[in-house]
C-alpha positions in Angstrom: -39.2 -16.0 7.6 -37.6 -15.6 4.2 -34.8 -17.9 3.1 -33.4 -15.2 0.9 -31.2 -12.9 3.0 -31.4 -10.2 0.3 -35.2 -10.0 0.1 -36.9 -7.1 1.8 -40.0 -8.3 3.6 -43.1 -6.4 4.5 -42.0 -6.3 8.1 -38.7 -4.8 7.0 -40.6 -2.0 5.2 -42.7 -1.2 8.3 -39.6 -1.3 10.5 -37.7 1.1 8.3 -40.7 3.4 8.1 -40.9 3.6 11.8 -37.2 4.1 12.2 -37.5 7.0 9.8 -40.4 8.5 11.8 -38.4 8.2 15.0 -35.3 9.7 13.5 -37.5 12.5 12.0 -38.3 13.9 15.4 -40.5 11.5 17.4 -39.1 11.9 20.9 -38.5 9.4 23.8 -41.7 8.0 25.3 -43.9 9.3 22.5 -46.4 6.7 21.3 -46.2 5.0 18.0 -49.3 4.2 15.9 -51.2 1.1 17.0 -50.8 -2.2 15.3 -54.2 -1.8 13.7 -53.4 1.6 12.3 -50.1 0.4 10.8 -51.8 -2.7 9.4 -54.4 -0.5 7.7 -51.8 2.0 6.4 -49.6 -0.7 4.8 -52.5 -3.1 3.9 -50.8 -6.0 5.8 -51.7 -8.2 8.6 -51.3 -7.3 12.3 -49.0 -10.3 12.6 -46.6 -8.7 10.1 -46.7 -5.4 12.0 -46.0 -7.3 15.2 -42.9 -8.8 13.7 -41.6 -5.3 12.7 -42.3 -4.0 16.3 -40.5 -7.1 17.7 -37.4 -6.3 15.7 -37.4 -2.7 16.9 -38.0 -3.8 20.5 -35.1 -6.3 20.3 -32.9 -3.5 19.0 -33.9 -1.3 22.0 -35.5 1.3 19.7 -39.0 1.0 21.2 -40.6 -0.5 24.3 -44.1 -1.9 24.9 -46.4 -1.3 27.8 -49.3 -3.8 28.1 -52.6 -2.2 27.5 -51.0 1.2 26.6 -49.1 0.7 23.4 -45.6 1.0 21.9 -43.3 3.9 22.8 -40.0 5.3 21.6 -37.1 4.3 23.8 -34.4 6.6 24.9 -30.8 5.8 23.8 -29.4 3.0 25.9 -26.3 3.3 28.2 -24.1 0.2 28.3 -22.7 -0.4 31.8 -19.7 -2.6 32.3 -19.1 -4.7 35.5 -16.3 -2.4 36.7 -16.7 -1.1 40.3 -17.6 2.5 39.5 -20.0 5.0 40.9 -23.0 6.3 39.0 -21.3 9.7 38.7 -18.1 8.1 37.3 -20.2 6.1 34.8 -22.0 9.2 33.5 -18.9 11.4 33.2 -17.1 8.7 31.3 -19.9 8.9 28.7 -19.8 12.6 28.5 -23.0 13.1 30.5 -23.5 15.3 33.5 -24.5 13.4 36.6 -26.9 14.8 39.2 -29.7 14.1 41.6 -33.3 15.2 41.5 -33.9 14.5 45.1 -31.7 13.5 48.1 -33.1 12.0 51.3 -30.7 11.0 54.1 -31.4 9.7 57.5 -30.0 7.5 60.3 -32.0 4.4 61.0 -31.6 1.0 62.7 -30.1 -1.5 60.3 -32.8 -4.1 60.7 -32.3 -7.8 60.0 -31.7 -7.7 56.2 -29.5 -4.7 56.0 -27.7 -5.7 59.2 -26.9 -9.1 57.7 -25.5 -7.6 54.5 -23.2 -5.2 56.4 -22.2 -7.6 59.2 -24.1 -5.5 61.8 -26.7 -6.3 64.4 -30.3 -5.2 63.6 -30.1 -2.5 66.3 -26.9 -0.9 64.9 -27.3 2.5 63.2 -26.9 2.9 59.5 -27.0 5.9 57.2 -29.7 5.5 54.6 -29.3 7.7 51.5 -32.1 7.7 48.8 -31.4 9.5 45.6 -33.0 9.8 42.1 -30.0 10.0 39.9 -30.0 11.9 36.6 -27.8 12.1 33.5 -28.1 15.4 31.6 -31.1 16.1 33.9 -33.0 13.0 32.8 -33.9 10.5 35.6 -32.0 7.3 35.2 -32.2 5.3 38.5 -33.5 5.3 42.0 -30.7 4.5 44.4 -30.9 3.4 48.1 -27.6 3.1 49.9 -26.9 2.0 53.4 -23.6 2.5 55.3 -22.6 1.7 58.9 -23.0 5.0 60.8 -19.9 4.2 62.9 -17.7 4.3 59.7 -19.2 7.6 58.3 -20.1 10.0 61.1 -21.9 13.1 59.9 -22.2 11.8 56.4 -25.7 13.2 56.2 -24.4 16.7 56.5 -21.4 16.2 54.2 -22.9 14.4 51.2 -25.0 17.0 49.3 -25.2 16.2 45.6 -21.6 15.0 45.4 -20.5 11.5 44.4 -20.9 9.2 47.4 -17.7 7.3 46.6 -15.7 10.6 46.3 -17.0 11.7 49.7 -16.1 8.3 51.2 -12.5 8.6 49.9 -11.9 12.3 50.5 -13.6 12.6 53.9 -13.5 9.2 55.5 -10.5 7.5 53.8 -12.8 4.6 52.7 -12.2 3.2 49.2 -14.3 0.4 47.9 -12.0 -2.3 46.5 -14.5 -5.0 45.5 -18.2 -5.7 45.5 -20.7 -8.6 45.3 -23.4 -7.7 42.9 -26.7 -9.3 41.8 -28.8 -8.1 38.8 -32.4 -9.0 38.3 -35.0 -8.0 35.8 -38.1 -6.4 37.2 -40.8 -3.9 36.5 -41.3 -0.5 38.2 -44.1 0.1 40.6 -46.2 3.2 39.8 -44.7 5.4 42.4 -41.1 4.7 41.4 -42.0 4.9 37.7 -43.4 8.4 38.4 -40.0 9.3 39.9 -38.2 8.1 36.8 -40.8 9.7 34.5 -41.7 6.5 32.7 -45.0 4.6 32.4 -46.0 2.3 35.3 -44.7 -1.3 35.2 -41.9 -0.3 32.7 -39.0 -2.8 32.6 -36.1 -2.2 34.9 -32.9 -3.7 36.3 -32.7 -4.2 40.1 -29.0 -4.1 41.1 -28.2 -5.2 44.6 -24.6 -4.6 45.7 -22.5 -5.0 48.8 -19.2 -3.1 48.6 -16.1 -3.8 50.7 -13.0 -1.8 51.5 -9.3 -3.0 51.4 -9.7 -4.4 54.9 -12.6 -6.6 53.8 -15.2 -4.6 55.8 -18.7 -4.2 54.3 -18.9 -0.5 53.7 -22.1 -0.1 51.6 -25.2 -2.1 50.8 -27.1 -0.6 47.9 -30.2 -1.3 45.9 -30.6 0.5 42.6 -33.5 0.5 40.1 -32.2 1.4 36.6 -34.6 2.2 33.7 -34.6 -0.8 31.4 -35.1 1.5 28.3 -31.8 3.3 29.0 -29.5 0.6 30.3 -27.8 -2.6 29.2 -25.1 -4.6 30.9 -22.0 -5.8 29.2 -19.5 -8.4 30.3 -16.7 -10.5 28.8 -16.7 -14.2 29.5 -14.2 -17.0 28.9 -13.9 -20.7 29.1 -12.2 -22.5 31.9 -9.0 -24.2 30.9 -9.6 -27.9 30.3 -7.4 -30.9 30.0 -7.1 -32.4 26.6 -10.0 -34.8 25.8 -12.5 -33.1 28.2 
């Protein structure tokens, strides 16, 4: 690494060249030249090319798939930790939310879902599975589970509308808080196909249990968000400390 902050390195030249190529019309998920091709074109080592690609990947401009190559990322959407629905998030960013597919059914809760919702394994829950879109582009696969006793006939009422809007307007259920866990994962081939990205692409797995004003668990949801389109943003602060600590 150069100690002169004003010096343009060979890696910088390659990075700027690739940025110009992408801005010039290379679309999301289109493949970039290989490391060897770029090394030959610029007469530099593959290690230098790799540094340029590392910079672009860290900036979210490209993503890599092992054994397949380097591809152009789609523009990222930054998500805060406010309790909002997918539809609310997208509309706030000027995007049109939608769903490519909706599957809804009533099933036994089972041990894991029952525990999250405070139900017995035999209790009935409504399971809703949707591929959510923004401006017609697939963004996430969302599985939601709700106690059937709280939302009778939800299957018939939901359609493509916002789940949270339906809960408020038709069942007088408003989520006031949620416990949420976010993990980094990769997409299995079947889910990657639904999201129209290469198999084993990076993703965020978001698990959330939402509660109403009475403290009842109303929804347990697992959502897989495309890693090339999402980042999470939060503000942190220090605890107040006594002097000298």
